[in-house]
N, C-alpha and C positions, 0 to 999 in steps of 0.2 A: 615498150617497157622491157627492160632486160630481165633475165631469169632471176637474178638475186633480188630485184625489186619485187617481182611477182611472188617469190618465195616469202619475202618479208610481209607482203600484204596478206597472203593466205595463211602464213604460219606453217607452211608445208615445205619440206626439203626434198628436192629431186632425188638426192642420193638414197633417201629412205624408201624409194620406190624402185630402185635399180637392183634387180636380182635376175636369176634364171629360174623360170618355172616351166615345167614340162619341156625342157630343152630350149626354151626361147627367152629372149631378154625382155624384161618389163622395164618401164620407165614412166616418168611423169612429164606431162606436156602442159604448158601454160598458154592460154589464149587471152589477149589483152586488146583493149580498144582505146580510142582517143580520150575517153572519159576516165581513163586509168582504173577501170574496173577489170576484173579478171575471172577466168574460168580455168580450173585445173582438172585434167583428165588423165587417167592411166590407161595403158593399152591392155591391162588385164581386165577383160570383160567390158572394156569401154566405160569403166566406172567414172562418173563425174564426182570428184571429191571436194571441189570448192566452186562456189559462185559468189564472188565478192561484189556486193552492190551496196550503195548508201541508203540510209533512211532519210526521212524528211529534214533531219538536222545535219545531214552529211556524215553520220557515223557509219562506218563500214562494218559489215558482218557477213559471215558465210551463211547462205540461205539454202544449202543442200546438205543432206546427211551423208557422211562417208567416213573413211578412216585415214590415218595420217602415216601409214607405212604399208608396204606390200604384204607383209605377213598377216596383218589384221584384215586387209581386203580379202585375201585368199581364204582366211578362216573366219569370216564374219558370221555372227549369229543370224544375220539377215543376208543370205547369199545373193539376193537380187538388189542389194542396197545401191540404188542409183546407177545400175548397170544397163547394158544392152541385153535384150531378151530375144532368143531364137532357138531352134528354128520356128517354134510356134509359141507366141505369147499367149498367156492365159491357159485355160484348161481344155483338155480333150477327154470326153467321157470314157472312163474305164481304159484309157490309153489305147483305144481302137478306132480305126477308120478304114474305109475302103477306097481304093483308087485303082483304076483300070482293072477292075474285077478281082483284085487281090486285097486281102485283109492285112493291114499293118498293125503290129503290136509295139507300143511304146512303153518305156519304163514308167511304173506307177510310183509317184513321189509326192502325192498330195491326197490323203485319204485313198479312195478307190480310183483316183484319176491321175492323168499325166499333166504336169504343170510346167509352163515356161521352158519347154524344150527338153525336159527330162532330167536325169540325175546329173548330167554335166552338159548344160546348155551353153549358149554363146556367152553367158555371164561368167563362165568359168574357163574361158579360152583366152590364150594370149594372141592378140591381133597384131598383124604387121602394121607399123605406124610410120607415117610420113608427115612431118609438120611442113605445111606449104609456105606459111608466112606467120606474122604475129597473131593473126586472128582466125586461122583455119588449120584443122587437123584431119588427115585422111586415115581411116582404119580399114584394113582388109583382112578377110578370113575366108579360107576355103574349107567348107564342111564336107567331109568325104562321104561317099556313097555308104548308106547304112548307119551313119552316125546317129546314135540314140534311136535307132529303128526307122529312120526316115529314108525314103527313096531318093535317088539322084545325088550327084555331086552338086553342091550349091556354092557359087562364088559370090561373096557379099562385100560390098563397099559401103562404108558409113562416113559421111563428111560432117564434121562439127565446125560451125562458123559462129564467131561472136562478133557482131558488127557494132558500128558506132551508135546504133539506136538501142543498144543493150538487148538485142535479140540473140538468143542462143538458137541457131537453126541447125536441125539435125536432118540430113538427107540420106536416104537409104536407097541402094540399088542392088539387085541380085539377079543372077541367071542360073539356069540348071541345065544339065545334059540329059536329064530324064524327067518326065512329068512328076511333080511332087507338090507338097503343100508348104506354104510359108506365111508367117504372120509376125513381123518384126515390130519391136517397140523399145522405148527407153523408159526405165522404171525409176525415174527421179523421185526421191523422197524430199519434198520441199518443206522448209521450215522458214517462212518469211520473217518471223520475229528474230531470226538469227539463232544458230545453234548455241547451246549453253549447257551448264550443269546445274539443274536439269534443263533440257530444251522445253520451252513452253508448249502447252497444249494448243491444238488447232481449233478448239471449240469456238473461239471468237472471230476466226477468219470469216470475212464476208465473201460468199461464193455465189457465182452465177454460172449456169451451164446451159448452153444453147441446144437444148434437146427437149422435145415434147414427149418422147418415149424412152423407156429403159427396158432391160431384159431381166425379168424375175428369175431367181435361181432356186434350185432345190436345196436340201440340207447338206449336200456335198459341193455346193457352189457351182453346179452345172446349170446352164439355162434350161428352163422348163420347155422352151420353144415358143412361149407366148411373148408378144411384144406389147407392153402395157403403157397406157397413158399415165404421165406423171401427176396429172391434176388430182388434187385431193389426197396425195400420198406424201410421205416424208421425202420422196425422191424429186419433188418439184423444186428445182433451182432456177426456173425460168426468170424469176425476179430475184435479185440478190438477197441472200439471207445468211445468218450465221450457221456455220457448219454444225455446231453443237446443238442447234435448236431442236432437231428431230433425230439426232444420231442414236438415241436410246429409246426411240418411240416404241410403244407396245404394238409392234407390227411384225408379222411373220417374216417378211423380207429382210427387215433390219436384224431380226434374230438369226436368220440363215447366214447373214454376212458378218455377224458380230459387230454391226455398224454398217458403214458403206463399203461394199466390195462388189460393185455392180457395173455392168457395161451400159453406157448411154448410147442411144441411137441419135447421132448428131443430125441436126437440121441441115439439109443440103439442097441447093437448087439443082445441082447436077453431080453425078458420080465423079469422085476424084478431084473436086474443086478444093482449092486451098481456102478455108473459111474459118470464121471465129467459132471456137469450141467452148471456151470457159475463161473466167477471170476470178482471181482472188485478191482481196485487199486485207492487209494486216492493220487493224485500226490504230494500234499504239505507235508503230514505226512509220506508218504511211506507205510501206512498200506494197507494190502491186505486181501481179504477174498475169499476163494474158496468154492463152493458148490458141494457136491456129494449126489446123492440120488438113491433110488431104484424105485422111482415113474416115471410114463410115462410123466408127465407134470410138468411145473413150471410156476406159475403166477408171472409175472413181474409187480409190482405195484410201481409207483413213487410218492406216497404220494400226490396225486393231489388235495386233499380236505382239508388239514390242514390249520389252520388259525392263527397260532402263539400262540396256547394255551400253558399253563405252564406245564412243566415236572419236573423231579427230580432235586433237588439242584439248583433251580433258572433258569434252562434252559428253553428256549422257542422253540417251534416247528413250524416254518413257513411252508407254502406250499412248497412241494418238498425238504424238508430237510432230508428225509429218503428214502431208497430203500428197497423193500421187494422182497424176493425170496421164494414164498410159494410152496414147493414141494407137489404135489398132483395128483390125477386123474383129468380128464377134467371137466370143469363146465357143468352142465346140462346133465351129462352122462346117468342118468336113462331114459331120453327122446331121447337118440341117441344110438340105438342098436349097431352101428358100432364103437362107442368109447369103449376103454377098460372098462370092466365091473366093477361096484362098488357094485355088489351084494355080500353080505356075508351070507352064508348058515349056519344053525345050524350044529355044528360039525366041521366047518372049522375055521381057525385062520387067521385074518387079520394081516399082518405085513408090517411095513414100516420103513426105516432107512434113515435119512438125516444127513449129516455132514456139519458144518460150520467151515472151517479151517482158522485161523487167522495167518497172517505173516507180513513180512516187505520186501519191495523192495527198496533198496538203490538208 
């Protein structure tokens, strides 16, 4: 599919994303497949601004929230809107952790805590981009020593591939020259009904999550340290159920997250295996999305703080009009030695792979 055809399908124009930010050029890249579906990504924060897939009647819609020009991406009311997250996805308690006997202090940007890499994380950096072919894009970023308070220089490569099975595959790789911590993810805000004005609520989405346990949080959204069984709680998605069924349950954990904003401990046979994590089905359109990941955890976030701000092509994004499945290590892991380690040593390679597979259920 040529660029003009992809532009027409998405309603996005490449020139609207071409600018210079922080001395580096931004652009828009289109990934297409033999089904003539398309994904659009900008190298500013690796933000995914379009995923064009059909419903059960063949009607195309964009099923991810984003903006239609670089200025709005940079100045979004939701700075993490469908972007890459680093160096550390999710929260670190009070922005402090210890590594090789030293205490590190990170910027506080979410209540009393550090969130998603600090005040200017990977979501707000211009990545070097190389489009390999019609269906894959490589982004690279070098995070300098001390950036946002983190140790070590970290070299990161993220590869997006959109294959003929309508799978958006995101592969991450990172190395460091000095021991550090790392926890990368993609913060896609998915709206399977299709973005609109207003974008419909996710309440009726049918959701399944392959996890027997989740991490309870305190009132500042930091894990309490407990690993809790989902059975008998609003967090039980082992059997498919509507997202809205228990989203406002009279439950301390639901109140602490203002809905769902919790990390699930994914069921794994072995550490690092690529396995099924979750599935959603939008009953009206028939669109479905499955998630597979190598990560031990997945943050379920139900867009609890949106206020109807403007997105691409005249769409608006009210509260709970998107769902996020952020494949990652657990929040605040540096301060919880019994959580899977997020330490990256010099000479080692951080690797992560997550797949978002789009389909139709008649």
